[in-house]
C-alpha positions as a Markdown table, in Angstrom:
| # | Residue | x | y | z |
|---|---|---|---|---|
| 1 | Met | 0.0 | 0.0 | 0.0 |
| 2 | Asn | 1.0 | 3.6 | -0.6 |
| 3 | Ile | 0.9 | 5.8 | 2.5 |
| 4 | Leu | 1.1 | 9.6 | 2.9 |
| 5 | Ile | 2.4 | 11.1 | 6.2 |
| 6 | Ile | 1.4 | 14.7 | 6.7 |
| 7 | Gly | 4.0 | 16.7 | 8.7 |
| 8 | Ser | 7.6 | 17.7 | 8.9 |
| 9 | Gly | 9.0 | 17.0 | 12.4 |
| 10 | Gly | 10.6 | 14.3 | 14.5 |
| 11 | Arg | 7.2 | 12.6 | 15.1 |
| 12 | Glu | 6.7 | 12.2 | 11.3 |
| 13 | His | 10.2 | 10.9 | 10.8 |
| 14 | Ala | 9.6 | 8.3 | 13.6 |
| 15 | Phe | 6.3 | 7.3 | 11.9 |
| 16 | Ala | 8.1 | 6.9 | 8.6 |
| 17 | Trp | 10.9 | 4.8 | 10.2 |
| 18 | Lys | 8.4 | 2.5 | 11.8 |
| 19 | Leu | 6.1 | 2.2 | 8.7 |
| 20 | Lys | 9.1 | 1.5 | 6.5 |
| 21 | Gln | 9.6 | -1.8 | 8.5 |
| 22 | Ser | 6.2 | -3.1 | 7.3 |
| 23 | Pro | 6.0 | -5.6 | 4.4 |
| 24 | Lys | 2.6 | -4.1 | 3.7 |
| 25 | Leu | 4.2 | -0.8 | 2.7 |
| 26 | Glu | 4.9 | -0.2 | -1.0 |
| 27 | Lys | 5.6 | 3.5 | -1.4 |
| 28 | Leu | 5.9 | 6.2 | 1.3 |
| 29 | Phe | 5.3 | 9.9 | 0.9 |
| 30 | Ile | 5.8 | 12.7 | 3.4 |
| 31 | Ala | 4.4 | 16.2 | 3.0 |
| 32 | Pro | 6.4 | 18.3 | 3.5 |
| 33 | Gly | 8.9 | 16.1 | 5.4 |
| 34 | Asn | 12.5 | 16.9 | 6.3 |
| 35 | Ala | 16.0 | 15.8 | 5.5 |
| 36 | Gly | 15.5 | 12.6 | 7.5 |
| 37 | Thr | 12.3 | 11.5 | 5.9 |
| 38 | Ala | 13.8 | 12.0 | 2.5 |
| 39 | Ser | 15.9 | 8.9 | 3.0 |
| 40 | Leu | 12.8 | 6.8 | 3.8 |
| 41 | Gly | 10.4 | 7.9 | 1.1 |
| 42 | Ser | 9.5 | 10.8 | -1.2 |
| 43 | Asn | 9.1 | 14.3 | 0.3 |
| 44 | Leu | 6.3 | 16.4 | -1.2 |
| 45 | Asp | 6.8 | 20.2 | -1.0 |
| 46 | Ile | 3.2 | 20.8 | 0.2 |
| 47 | Glu | 2.2 | 22.7 | 3.4 |
| 48 | Val | 0.2 | 20.7 | 5.9 |
| 49 | Thr | -2.8 | 23.1 | 5.5 |
| 50 | Asp | -2.9 | 23.2 | 1.7 |
| 51 | Phe | -5.7 | 20.7 | 1.5 |
| 52 | Glu | -6.2 | 21.1 | -2.3 |
| 53 | Lys | -2.6 | 20.3 | -3.2 |
| 54 | Leu | -2.6 | 17.4 | -0.7 |
| 55 | Ala | -5.7 | 16.0 | -2.3 |
| 56 | Ala | -4.1 | 16.3 | -5.8 |
| 57 | Ala | -1.0 | 14.5 | -4.5 |
| 58 | Val | -3.2 | 11.7 | -3.0 |
| 59 | Ile | -4.8 | 11.1 | -6.4 |
| 60 | Glu | -1.5 | 11.4 | -8.4 |
| 61 | Asn | 0.4 | 9.0 | -6.1 |
| 62 | Arg | -2.5 | 6.6 | -5.6 |
| 63 | Ile | -2.4 | 6.9 | -1.8 |
| 64 | Asp | -4.2 | 4.2 | 0.1 |
| 65 | Met | -3.9 | 5.7 | 3.6 |
| 66 | Ile | -3.2 | 9.1 | 5.1 |
| 67 | Ile | -1.6 | 9.7 | 8.5 |
| 68 | Val | -1.9 | 13.2 | 10.0 |
| 69 | Gly | 1.0 | 14.1 | 12.3 |
| 70 | Pro | 0.4 | 17.6 | 13.6 |
| 71 | Glu | -2.7 | 19.2 | 15.2 |
| 72 | Val | -3.1 | 22.2 | 13.0 |
| 73 | Pro | -4.5 | 20.4 | 9.9 |
| 74 | Leu | -6.7 | 18.2 | 12.1 |
| 75 | Val | -8.2 | 21.2 | 13.9 |
| 76 | Ala | -8.6 | 22.9 | 10.5 |
| 77 | Gly | -10.7 | 19.9 | 9.3 |
| 78 | Ile | -8.5 | 17.9 | 7.0 |
| 79 | His | -10.4 | 14.7 | 7.8 |
| 80 | Asp | -13.7 | 16.3 | 6.8 |
| 81 | Tyr | -12.1 | 17.8 | 3.6 |
| 82 | Phe | -11.1 | 14.4 | 2.3 |
| 83 | Ala | -14.4 | 12.9 | 3.3 |
| 84 | Ser | -16.2 | 15.5 | 1.2 |
| 85 | Ile | -14.4 | 14.6 | -2.0 |
| 86 | Pro | -16.2 | 11.6 | -3.7 |
| 87 | Glu | -13.0 | 10.0 | -5.2 |
| 88 | Leu | -11.1 | 10.4 | -1.9 |
| 89 | Lys | -13.8 | 9.7 | 0.8 |
| 90 | Asn | -13.0 | 6.0 | 1.1 |
| 91 | Ile | -9.3 | 6.6 | 1.8 |
| 92 | Pro | -8.6 | 6.1 | 5.5 |
| 93 | Val | -7.4 | 9.2 | 7.4 |
| 94 | Ile | -5.7 | 8.4 | 10.7 |
| 95 | Gly | -6.7 | 11.4 | 12.7 |
| 96 | Pro | -10.1 | 12.7 | 14.0 |
| 97 | Asp | -12.6 | 14.8 | 12.1 |
| 98 | Lys | -13.1 | 18.5 | 13.0 |
| 99 | Ser | -15.6 | 17.8 | 15.8 |
| 100 | Gly | -13.2 | 15.3 | 17.5 |
| 101 | Ala | -10.3 | 17.7 | 17.0 |
| 102 | Arg | -12.0 | 20.2 | 19.3 |
| 103 | Leu | -10.5 | 18.2 | 22.2 |
| 104 | Glu | -7.3 | 20.0 | 21.4 |
| 105 | Gly | -8.6 | 22.9 | 19.4 |
| 106 | Ser | -10.7 | 24.3 | 22.2 |
| 107 | Lys | -9.6 | 24.1 | 25.8 |
| 108 | Asp | -13.1 | 25.2 | 26.8 |
| 109 | Phe | -14.7 | 22.3 | 24.9 |
| 110 | Ala | -12.2 | 19.8 | 26.4 |
| 111 | Lys | -13.0 | 21.0 | 30.0 |
| 112 | Glu | -16.7 | 20.8 | 29.4 |
| 113 | Phe | -16.3 | 17.3 | 28.0 |
| 114 | Met | -14.3 | 16.2 | 31.0 |
| 115 | Val | -16.9 | 17.6 | 33.5 |
| 116 | Lys | -19.8 | 16.0 | 31.5 |
| 117 | Tyr | -18.2 | 12.6 | 31.6 |
| 118 | Asn | -16.8 | 12.7 | 35.1 |
| 119 | Ile | -13.2 | 12.6 | 34.0 |
| 120 | Pro | -10.9 | 13.9 | 36.8 |
| 121 | Thr | -9.5 | 17.4 | 36.1 |
| 122 | Ala | -8.8 | 20.7 | 37.8 |
| 123 | Gly | -11.5 | 23.1 | 38.6 |
| 124 | Tyr | -11.9 | 25.9 | 36.0 |
| 125 | Leu | -13.7 | 28.9 | 34.6 |
| 126 | Ser | -13.9 | 29.9 | 30.9 |
| 127 | Val | -13.6 | 33.7 | 30.6 |
| 128 | Thr | -14.3 | 36.1 | 27.7 |
| 129 | Gln | -14.6 | 39.9 | 27.6 |
| 130 | Gln | -18.3 | 39.5 | 28.6 |
| 131 | Asn | -17.5 | 37.8 | 32.0 |
| 132 | Leu | -14.1 | 39.3 | 32.7 |
| 133 | Asp | -15.2 | 40.5 | 36.2 |
| 134 | Glu | -16.3 | 37.0 | 37.0 |
| 135 | Gly | -12.8 | 35.7 | 35.9 |
| 136 | Ile | -11.1 | 38.3 | 38.1 |
| 137 | Ala | -13.2 | 37.1 | 41.1 |
| 138 | Phe | -12.5 | 33.5 | 40.3 |
| 139 | Leu | -8.7 | 34.2 | 40.5 |
| 140 | Gly | -9.4 | 35.5 | 44.0 |
| 141 | Lys | -10.8 | 32.1 | 45.1 |
| 142 | Leu | -7.7 | 30.2 | 43.9 |
| 143 | Asn | -4.3 | 29.7 | 45.5 |
| 144 | Ala | -1.1 | 30.6 | 43.6 |
| 145 | Pro | 0.2 | 29.7 | 41.1 |
| 146 | Tyr | -2.5 | 30.8 | 38.7 |
| 147 | Val | -2.9 | 28.9 | 35.4 |
| 148 | Leu | -4.2 | 30.7 | 32.3 |
| 149 | Lys | -4.8 | 28.8 | 29.0 |
| 150 | Ala | -5.7 | 30.3 | 25.7 |
| 151 | Asp | -8.8 | 28.4 | 24.4 |
| 152 | Gly | -7.4 | 27.9 | 20.9 |
| 153 | Leu | -4.2 | 26.7 | 19.3 |
| 154 | Ala | -1.3 | 29.1 | 20.1 |
| 155 | Ala | 1.7 | 27.1 | 18.8 |
| 156 | Gly | 2.4 | 25.6 | 22.3 |
| 157 | Lys | 2.7 | 29.1 | 23.9 |
| 158 | Gly | -0.8 | 29.7 | 25.1 |
| 159 | Val | -0.4 | 28.5 | 28.7 |
| 160 | Leu | 0.8 | 30.9 | 31.4 |
| 161 | Ile | 1.6 | 29.9 | 35.0 |
| 162 | Ile | 1.9 | 33.0 | 37.2 |
| 163 | Glu | 2.8 | 33.3 | 40.9 |
| 164 | Ser | 1.3 | 36.8 | 41.6 |
| 165 | Arg | -2.4 | 37.3 | 41.6 |
| 166 | Ser | -2.1 | 40.9 | 40.4 |
| 167 | Glu | 0.1 | 39.8 | 37.5 |
| 168 | Ala | -2.4 | 37.0 | 36.7 |
| 169 | Glu | -5.2 | 39.6 | 36.5 |
| 170 | Glu | -3.1 | 41.7 | 34.2 |
| 171 | Ala | -2.2 | 38.7 | 32.0 |
| 172 | Leu | -5.9 | 37.7 | 31.8 |
| 173 | Arg | -6.8 | 41.1 | 30.5 |
| 174 | Glu | -3.9 | 41.0 | 28.0 |
| 175 | Met | -4.8 | 37.5 | 26.8 |
| 176 | Ile | -8.5 | 38.4 | 26.2 |
| 177 | Gly | -7.3 | 41.6 | 24.6 |
| 178 | Gly | -5.4 | 39.7 | 21.9 |
| 179 | Met | -2.1 | 38.5 | 23.3 |
| 180 | Phe | -2.5 | 35.3 | 21.3 |
| 181 | Gly | -4.8 | 36.6 | 18.7 |
| 182 | Glu | -8.1 | 34.8 | 18.3 |
| 183 | Ala | -6.8 | 31.8 | 20.2 |
| 184 | Ser | -7.1 | 33.8 | 23.5 |
| 185 | Ala | -10.5 | 35.5 | 22.9 |
| 186 | Thr | -11.6 | 32.9 | 25.4 |
| 187 | Val | -9.3 | 32.0 | 28.3 |
| 188 | Val | -9.6 | 29.0 | 30.6 |
| 189 | Ile | -8.5 | 29.7 | 34.2 |
| 190 | Glu | -7.6 | 26.5 | 36.0 |
| 191 | Ala | -6.7 | 25.5 | 39.5 |
| 192 | Phe | -3.1 | 24.5 | 39.7 |
| 193 | Leu | -2.3 | 20.8 | 40.0 |
| 194 | Ser | 0.8 | 19.7 | 41.8 |
| 195 | Gly | 2.6 | 16.5 | 40.9 |
| 196 | Ile | 4.6 | 14.8 | 38.1 |
| 197 | Glu | 3.4 | 14.9 | 34.6 |
| 198 | Cys | 2.9 | 11.9 | 32.3 |
| 199 | Ser | 1.7 | 11.5 | 28.7 |
| 200 | Val | -0.6 | 8.6 | 27.9 |
| 201 | Phe | -1.3 | 7.7 | 24.3 |
| 202 | Val | -4.4 | 5.9 | 23.1 |
| 203 | Leu | -5.0 | 4.6 | 19.6 |
| 204 | Thr | -8.7 | 4.1 | 18.9 |
| 205 | Asp | -11.1 | 3.1 | 16.0 |
| 206 | Gly | -13.9 | 5.0 | 17.7 |
| 207 | Lys | -15.0 | 2.0 | 19.8 |
| 208 | Asn | -12.0 | -0.2 | 20.6 |
| 209 | Tyr | -8.7 | 1.2 | 21.8 |
| 210 | Lys | -5.1 | 0.3 | 22.6 |
| 211 | Ile | -3.2 | 2.1 | 25.3 |
| 212 | Leu | 0.3 | 2.7 | 23.8 |
| 213 | Pro | 3.5 | 3.0 | 25.9 |
| 214 | Glu | 3.3 | 6.0 | 28.1 |
| 215 | Ala | 6.1 | 8.6 | 28.2 |
| 216 | Lys | 7.3 | 11.6 | 30.1 |
| 217 | Asp | 8.5 | 14.6 | 28.3 |
| 218 | Tyr | 10.5 | 17.6 | 29.5 |
| 219 | Lys | 9.2 | 21.0 | 28.3 |
| 220 | Arg | 11.5 | 23.5 | 29.9 |
| 221 | Ile | 14.6 | 24.7 | 28.1 |
| 222 | Gly | 16.8 | 24.7 | 31.2 |
| 223 | Glu | 18.1 | 21.9 | 33.4 |
| 224 | Gly | 16.1 | 21.2 | 36.5 |
| 225 | Asp | 13.0 | 22.3 | 34.5 |
| 226 | Thr | 13.9 | 25.9 | 34.5 |
| 227 | Gly | 13.4 | 28.6 | 31.9 |
| 228 | Leu | 11.0 | 29.0 | 29.1 |
| 229 | Asn | 8.6 | 26.3 | 27.8 |
| 230 | Thr | 9.6 | 24.6 | 24.5 |
| 231 | Gly | 8.0 | 22.0 | 22.2 |
| 232 | Gly | 9.8 | 19.4 | 24.2 |
| 233 | Met | 13.5 | 18.8 | 25.1 |
| 234 | Gly | 13.3 | 15.0 | 25.5 |
| 235 | Ala | 11.2 | 12.1 | 26.6 |
| 236 | Ile | 11.4 | 8.9 | 28.6 |
| 237 | Ser | 9.3 | 5.7 | 28.3 |
| 238 | Pro | 8.2 | 3.8 | 30.3 |
| 239 | Val | 7.5 | 6.2 | 33.2 |
| 240 | Pro | 8.6 | 4.5 | 36.5 |
| 241 | Phe | 5.6 | 5.8 | 38.6 |
| 242 | Ala | 3.1 | 4.7 | 35.9 |
| 243 | Asp | 2.9 | 1.1 | 37.3 |
| 244 | Ala | 0.0 | -1.3 | 36.8 |
| 245 | Thr | -2.0 | 0.2 | 39.7 |
| 246 | Phe | -1.7 | 3.7 | 38.3 |
| 247 | Met | -2.4 | 2.7 | 34.8 |
| 248 | Lys | -5.6 | 0.8 | 35.9 |
| 249 | Lys | -6.9 | 4.0 | 37.4 |
| 250 | Val | -6.0 | 5.8 | 34.1 |
| 251 | Glu | -7.9 | 3.3 | 32.0 |
| 252 | Glu | -11.0 | 3.1 | 34.2 |
| 253 | Arg | -11.3 | 6.7 | 35.1 |
| 254 | Ile | -10.0 | 8.5 | 32.0 |
| 255 | Val | -9.4 | 6.3 | 28.9 |
| 256 | Gln | -12.7 | 4.4 | 28.9 |
| 257 | Pro | -14.9 | 7.4 | 29.8 |
| 258 | Thr | -13.1 | 9.4 | 27.1 |
| 259 | Ile | -13.8 | 6.9 | 24.3 |
| 260 | Asp | -17.4 | 6.3 | 25.6 |
| 261 | Gly | -17.9 | 10.1 | 25.7 |
| 262 | Leu | -16.8 | 10.6 | 22.1 |
| 263 | Arg | -19.2 | 7.9 | 21.0 |
| 264 | Ser | -22.0 | 9.5 | 23.0 |
| 265 | Glu | -21.3 | 12.8 | 21.3 |
| 266 | Asn | -21.6 | 11.0 | 17.9 |
| 267 | Ile | -18.0 | 11.9 | 17.1 |
| 268 | Asp | -16.3 | 9.6 | 14.5 |
| 269 | Tyr | -13.0 | 9.5 | 16.2 |
| 270 | Arg | -10.3 | 7.3 | 14.5 |
| 271 | Gly | -6.8 | 8.1 | 15.5 |
| 272 | Phe | -4.7 | 9.1 | 18.5 |
| 273 | Val | -5.9 | 10.6 | 21.8 |
| 274 | Phe | -3.0 | 12.1 | 23.8 |
| 275 | Ile | -3.9 | 12.5 | 27.4 |
| 276 | Gly | -1.7 | 14.8 | 29.4 |
| 277 | Leu | -1.8 | 13.7 | 33.0 |
| 278 | Met | -0.7 | 14.9 | 36.4 |
| 279 | Asn | 0.1 | 12.2 | 39.0 |
| 280 | Cys | -1.3 | 13.9 | 42.1 |
| 281 | Gly | -0.2 | 11.6 | 45.0 |
| 282 | Gly | -1.0 | 8.5 | 43.0 |
| 283 | Glu | -4.2 | 9.8 | 41.5 |
| 284 | Pro | -4.3 | 10.7 | 37.8 |
| 285 | Met | -5.8 | 14.0 | 36.8 |
| 286 | Val | -6.2 | 15.2 | 33.2 |
| 287 | Ile | -4.3 | 18.4 | 32.3 |
| 288 | Glu | -5.2 | 18.5 | 28.6 |
| 289 | Tyr | -6.1 | 16.4 | 25.6 |
| 290 | Asn | -4.3 | 16.4 | 22.3 |
| 291 | Val | -5.6 | 14.7 | 19.2 |
| 292 | Arg | -2.3 | 13.4 | 17.8 |
| 293 | Met | 0.9 | 11.8 | 19.1 |
| 294 | Gly | 3.3 | 14.0 | 21.1 |
| 295 | Asp | 6.7 | 15.1 | 19.9 |
| 296 | Pro | 9.3 | 14.2 | 21.2 |
| 297 | Glu | 7.4 | 11.3 | 22.9 |
| 298 | Thr | 6.6 | 9.6 | 19.6 |
| 299 | Glu | 10.3 | 9.2 | 18.9 |
| 300 | Ala | 10.6 | 7.2 | 22.1 |
| 301 | Val | 7.3 | 5.3 | 21.9 |
| 302 | Met | 7.9 | 4.0 | 18.4 |
| 303 | Leu | 11.0 | 2.3 | 19.6 |
| 304 | Arg | 9.0 | 0.2 | 22.0 |
| 305 | Ile | 6.1 | -0.8 | 19.8 |
| 306 | Glu | 6.9 | -4.2 | 18.2 |
| 307 | Asn | 3.7 | -4.4 | 16.0 |
| 308 | Asp | 3.5 | -3.8 | 12.3 |
| 309 | Leu | 2.3 | -0.2 | 12.5 |
| 310 | Val | 0.5 | -0.5 | 9.2 |
| 311 | Gly | -1.5 | -3.3 | 10.7 |
| 312 | Leu | -2.5 | -1.2 | 13.7 |
| 313 | Phe | -3.6 | 1.6 | 11.4 |
| 314 | Glu | -5.6 | -0.8 | 9.3 |
| 315 | Gly | -7.4 | -1.8 | 12.5 |
| 316 | Val | -8.2 | 1.8 | 13.2 |
| 317 | Ala | -9.4 | 2.4 | 9.6 |
| 318 | His | -11.7 | -0.7 | 9.5 |
| 319 | Arg | -12.8 | -0.6 | 13.1 |
| 320 | Thr | -11.1 | -3.9 | 13.8 |
| 321 | Leu | -8.5 | -2.7 | 16.3 |
| 322 | Ser | -9.8 | -5.2 | 18.9 |
| 323 | Glu | -8.5 | -8.0 | 16.7 |
| 324 | Gln | -4.9 | -6.6 | 17.0 |
| 325 | Glu | -2.7 | -7.6 | 19.9 |
| 326 | Leu | -0.4 | -4.7 | 20.9 |
| 327 | Lys | 3.1 | -5.9 | 21.5 |
| 328 | Val | 5.4 | -3.6 | 23.6 |
| 329 | Ser | 9.1 | -4.1 | 24.3 |
| 330 | Asn | 10.2 | -4.3 | 28.0 |
| 331 | Asn | 13.1 | -2.1 | 27.1 |
| 332 | Ala | 13.2 | 1.5 | 28.0 |
| 333 | Ala | 13.4 | 4.2 | 25.3 |
| 334 | Val | 14.5 | 7.8 | 25.5 |
| 335 | Thr | 14.8 | 10.8 | 23.2 |
| 336 | Val | 17.2 | 13.7 | 23.7 |
| 337 | Met | 16.4 | 16.7 | 21.6 |
| 338 | Leu | 19.2 | 18.7 | 20.1 |
| 339 | Val | 18.1 | 22.3 | 19.6 |
| 340 | Ala | 19.4 | 25.5 | 18.0 |
| 341 | Gly | 21.1 | 28.1 | 20.1 |
| 342 | Gly | 18.6 | 30.7 | 21.3 |
| 343 | Tyr | 15.6 | 28.4 | 21.1 |
| 344 | Pro | 12.8 | 28.8 | 22.1 |
| 345 | Gly | 13.5 | 32.5 | 21.3 |
| 346 | Lys | 15.3 | 33.8 | 18.2 |
| 347 | Tyr | 17.6 | 31.3 | 16.5 |
| 348 | Asp | 19.5 | 30.8 | 13.2 |
| 349 | Lys | 18.6 | 28.4 | 10.4 |
| 350 | Gly | 20.7 | 27.0 | 7.7 |
| 351 | Leu | 23.6 | 25.8 | 9.9 |
| 352 | Ala | 25.5 | 22.8 | 8.6 |
| 353 | Ile | 25.1 | 19.6 | 10.6 |
| 354 | Ser | 28.0 | 17.2 | 10.9 |
| 355 | Val | 28.5 | 13.8 | 12.7 |
| 356 | Thr | 31.9 | 12.6 | 13.8 |
| 357 | Gly | 32.2 | 9.0 | 14.7 |
| 358 | Ser | 29.5 | 6.2 | 15.0 |
| 359 | Thr | 26.0 | 6.8 | 16.3 |
| 360 | Glu | 24.9 | 3.3 | 15.6 |
| 361 | Glu | 23.7 | 2.7 | 19.2 |
| 362 | Ser | 21.0 | 5.4 | 18.6 |
| 363 | Ile | 18.5 | 6.4 | 16.0 |
| 364 | Ile | 18.7 | 10.0 | 15.1 |
| 365 | Phe | 15.3 | 11.3 | 14.0 |
| 366 | His | 15.2 | 14.6 | 12.1 |
| 367 | Ala | 12.9 | 17.4 | 13.3 |
| 368 | Gly | 14.0 | 20.8 | 12.1 |
| 369 | Thr | 16.2 | 19.9 | 9.2 |
| 370 | Lys | 16.3 | 20.3 | 5.4 |
| 371 | Leu | 18.6 | 19.4 | 2.5 |
| 372 | Ser | 20.7 | 22.2 | 1.0 |
| 373 | Gly | 22.2 | 20.6 | -2.0 |
| 374 | Thr | 23.8 | 17.4 | -0.6 |
| 375 | Lys | 24.2 | 18.9 | 2.9 |
| 376 | Val | 21.8 | 18.6 | 5.8 |
| 377 | Val | 21.3 | 21.9 | 7.6 |
| 378 | Thr | 19.1 | 23.2 | 10.5 |
| 379 | Asn | 15.7 | 24.4 | 9.6 |
| 380 | Gly | 14.0 | 24.8 | 13.0 |
| 381 | Gly | 14.4 | 25.3 | 16.7 |
| 382 | Arg | 14.3 | 21.6 | 17.6 |
| 383 | Val | 16.7 | 20.1 | 15.1 |
| 384 | Leu | 17.4 | 16.4 | 15.9 |
| 385 | Ala | 15.9 | 13.8 | 18.3 |
| 386 | Val | 18.6 | 11.3 | 19.4 |
| 387 | Ser | 16.7 | 8.2 | 20.5 |
| 388 | Ser | 18.0 | 5.0 | 22.1 |
| 389 | Thr | 16.8 | 1.9 | 23.9 |
| 390 | Gly | 18.3 | 0.2 | 26.9 |
| 391 | Lys | 17.6 | -2.1 | 29.8 |
| 392 | Asp | 16.3 | 1.0 | 31.8 |
| 393 | Phe | 16.0 | 4.7 | 31.0 |
| 394 | Lys | 19.5 | 5.5 | 32.5 |
| 395 | Asp | 21.1 | 2.9 | 30.2 |
| 396 | Ala | 19.2 | 4.3 | 27.2 |
| 397 | Leu | 20.1 | 7.9 | 28.2 |
| 398 | Glu | 23.8 | 7.1 | 28.3 |
| 399 | Lys | 23.6 | 5.9 | 24.7 |
| 400 | Ser | 21.8 | 9.0 | 23.5 |
| 401 | Tyr | 24.2 | 11.3 | 25.3 |
| 402 | Arg | 27.2 | 9.5 | 23.7 |
| 403 | Ser | 25.6 | 9.8 | 20.3 |
| 404 | Ala | 24.6 | 13.4 | 20.9 |
| 405 | Ala | 28.2 | 14.3 | 21.7 |
| 406 | Lys | 29.2 | 13.2 | 18.1 |
| 407 | Val | 26.7 | 15.6 | 16.5 |
| 408 | Lys | 27.8 | 19.2 | 15.7 |
| 409 | Phe | 26.2 | 22.3 | 14.5 |
| 410 | Asp | 26.9 | 25.9 | 15.7 |
| 411 | Lys | 25.5 | 26.8 | 19.1 |
| 412 | Met | 23.9 | 23.3 | 19.5 |
| 413 | Tyr | 22.3 | 22.7 | 22.9 |
| 414 | Tyr | 20.6 | 19.8 | 24.8 |
| 415 | Arg | 19.6 | 19.1 | 28.3 |
| 416 | Arg | 21.9 | 16.7 | 30.2 |
| 417 | Asp | 19.6 | 16.1 | 33.1 |
| 418 | Leu | 16.6 | 14.1 | 31.6 |
| 419 | Gly | 15.1 | 11.8 | 34.2 |
| 420 | Phe | 16.4 | 13.8 | 37.1 |
| 421 | Asp | 12.9 | 13.8 | 38.8 |
| 422 | Leu | 12.2 | 10.0 | 38.4 |
């Protein structure tokens, strides 16, 4: 079968790497892809939201299945677009329709959904210009720190955690006033949850589901989880505290009610549900939903899945996922993200990347890269995801750090303390 992956990051490179192992795969296409995916299939120079060009490429290349990596095209309704075209409507799209994508596209919708289906989450209030005074009063009922979330997509920058009540009030006004454009016309104020975060990934055909290996990612740029938030500086799987007892609670209290809730809402949800959790003294609480796999978590999780990924996706497409047995390696997997100097602020692109010595004990997934002639150069803030397996996460980390030390580009940076809190 011919498969199209939509996206250009490390997540999409990891998907491509895993799909390439399937005997069911004939041709692989990635739109737009990166320098890493170019070695596994054919990159198509098409933006992820250019639905017309993507549709033309699907027809031209006789695509049999579409896998959507990032959230933006899902929230924009790519699933619905393909379903509306007669000659394309029967091609499976792995990713929810627009109604399902609201779980990530609207924080307000997600919180209402959780409350409706008794899914444990923090108390909240949705605030617009019309009820700003109520929002100010709600802040007064909470203890610091104060959590403010833009309702819509804000490129991962729409969440503020503020210690001072007066600063939180000012930030609330600024957000509603257009700090994040339309994304923050509605702001969700949440009670702060204290604990350790964990990402749980669910693959569902709308009725049946498989809980994939969980992971923990590290968002902050600085060691010890300091500094600005990023798209993710690394990930570890499995998560030591996510034992059988904890995961049973996750499945019973969160996963099953989520899937049942989507069905109750008549949402045709076929794809990934990413559940961002907080472990609050052994009790799982939902921080947020995403409607795709995480990045850099995917780069670690794919190393632990032993199934033919095409087979799993066929189960999603044909609603036969229950017939699939998920096989997961007992080994640990980690990803260490190599980022451009200055990231997540201003950074340079077009820097030459070189590798000195062997990195065979790791797999290096490309994130922000492109080909410039025959050379691989940087093309984003998060550049490479150095991923390894080992008997435990410390063993895997040592491998990734050894490989990372052999990679060079100007002002390259990576965190050397992943797993410090486990």
